[in-house]
N, C-alpha and C positions, 0 to 999 in steps of 0.2 A: 129358593134363593141361590140358583146355580151360578150366578155371576156376581154375587155381592162384593167379593173382594176386589173386583175390577173397578169399583167406584173409587178406590184409592190408588191401586197400581195401574198407571196409565200406559198408553201405547208407546210413548216416547222413552228413550233410554232413562233408566231410573237413576235418581240422584240421591246418594246417601248423605244425610246431614245429621250429625249427632245432636241430641237434645239433652245436654247435661243438666243435672239437678243443680239448682243454685240455692234458692231459699224457699221454704215451704210456708204457705199461707194457712189461715185457719180454715176449718171445714166449711163454714158458711161464707165462702168467698163469693163475691158478686159476679165473678166470671162463670161460675158453675151453672147458673140457670140458663145461660145461653146454650151451653152444650146439652143440658138436659132437654131443653125444648127442641133442639135439633134431633136428638136421638128419638124422642117421642114422635116427631114428624116422620122420620125415616121408617120407624116401625109401622106407623099409620099408613104410609105409602105402600109398604110391602104387603100389608093386610088388604089394602084396597084392590090390588090386582088390576085386571083390565089391561088396556093398551098402554103403550108408553105415553101417548098423548094425554090420556086420562090421568095417568099417574103424575105427569108433568104438572097438571093443574093442581094436584094435591100438594106436591113438593115445592112448587115455585115460591109461594109466600113464606114457607118455612126457611128456604135458603136465603130469600131476601132479608129476612129478619136476623138470621144467624151469621151470615157472611158479610164482610165488607167487600163487596164485589168490585167496586171501583179501585180500591187499594190493591186488591188481589190482582187485578188486571195490570196495574202499573208495576207491581213487583214481578209479575210473570214476564212482562215485556222487558224490564230491566232498564239500563241506563239510556237506551234509545228513546225512552218515553218522553223525556223533556224536549227532544228534537222534533216531535210530531206536532202537527197542527191540531188545535182544539177539536175540530170536526173529526179528524182521524182518531183522536183519543176517545171521543164519545162513541164512535163506530166500533172501536175495539172493546169498550166496556159493554156495549149492547150485545156484541157477538160473544164475548166471554160469558155473559149471563145466560144467553141462549144455550151455549155449549154446556155449561155447568148443569143447568136444569135438565137438559136432554140426557146427559150422561147419568145423572142420579136416577132419573125416571127409568132409564133402560136397565141399569144395573141392580137397582132395588126392586126386583120384579116379582117377588113372591115371598110368602112367609111360611116357615116350617118350625116355629117355636123358638126363634132366636130372641135373645135378650141382650141388653147393653148395660154394663155396669160402669158408673162414673166414679172415679176415685175422688174422695174428699180432699186429698193432699194436693193442693194446687201449688205449682212452682212459679216463682217470679223470675223473669229473665229480662233484665233491664226494666223498661217500663211495661213490658208485655207479661202475659200469664200463660202458663201451659197447663191444660187440663187433660189428664189421661183417662182413657176409657178402655174397656175390654168388651169386645163382641163375643158373646158366647153362643156357639153353634151346637145344637143337639147332635150328639154322636160325631162331633168334629172338633178340630183344634180351635182353641180360643185365639182371637186376633187382637193385638194391641193397636189402638188408634189414638193418637194424641192430637190435640188442637192447640194452636197458638192464637191467642186473642190479644187485641189492643183496644184500649178505651178511646172512644170518640164521642161525637155529639149524640149518637144513638146508643150509647152504653158500650159494654164489652161485646166485641164482634170478632169472629174468626177471620184470621188473615193467612193461615196456612194449616195444612193437614199433614200428619206424619203417619205413614203406615209402618207398623212394627217399630214405632218410635225412632225410625231412622230415615225413611224415604220421604223426602219433602215433595209435596205436590207442586209447590211453587217453583222449586229448583228444577223439577222434572219438566214442567211446562216451559220454563225459561230456556232450557236446553233445546227444546223443539221449536219454540217460537223465534228464538234468535236467528236461526238459520233462515227461516221463512222471511223474516223481516229484512234481513240483509240482502236477500236475493230478489225479493219482490215488493218490499215496502208494506205499508199499512194495509193497502187493499188486498194484497196477497194473504196477509195474516188474517184479515177478516174472513176471506174465502176459506182459509184453512179451518178456522173455528166453526164456520157455518157447515163445512163438510163433516166435521166431527159431530156436530149437533144433528145433522140429517141422518146419521147412522142410527140415531135413537128414535126416529119417526117411524115406528112400526105399529 
């Protein structure tokens, strides 16, 4: 797992966003199973090994169930989303999904005894929930990864990921995507995400 941490720390400039504790839910919170299922899927992908393409087939359904990818795309694009044509919006959602699957398949590339501990102390933040986890690496430093979830038609699904409880994946992507969208429009942003996804096709 030589590049596991890169699954959260992206190539764009990092955006630090605080995740303050607001109120704590009970241990049997309904948002927890979503994160537990994701963690199990990530470990299963790491154990599977093989090529990025083969790992992508393992992780894709896990990510589809755990993440609200359409909402994450809209949040990553930012205010410009409402100005885009429906066809462009769907193209961006499709490209965002391909990119997300490829990055996870590339970065979760091997298993060496890692475990993931999910905290039962779930925090409420407005209508959302924050579930904190700890990635434990043998002979290495533990890594804090928090997930922000929102309830929708498909239950509680992840809408943002925070590395070390501070680096927002969505804010980081918005910083990168905003420049591309302003200079080249939706087609350029689709091309940007497809290029990122292609780096994982090994």
